[in-house]
Phi, psi and omega in degrees: 000140178096355179290140179232142181225142177240122180249131172257117187254119180242145173278147174272194181293339178278317184078188177063012178287147181232172177236141175253114183268141173296161181290349176283348178272122183247126185255158172300136182063017179060028181227113175300147177291158166274103185287155177297133180244012181290129184305134176070316187264350181292123179215125180230153177247133179233124174256134181234133177236120181278122179256013180103337180233319187226158169266119174273121193250145171221169183204162170227121187257156179051048182284137165087000000 
C-alpha cells in the first residue's frame, strides 16, 4: 500500500498503439482516457497509486 508509479507512454513510428488496463486500475469517473495515438510524437503520462486493492489512476494527455 502506498506505492506510486508514473508511466510515460510514447508512441513509436507506427502510432495507434493502445493499452489494455487490468481491472485493478480505477479511473476518475470510471472511464479510462483515450491515449494519444500520433506516431512518434504521441506522449502521455499516467500516474498510479496502489491503495492495497486497486491502482488509483490519473493522467496528462498529449504531454510535452
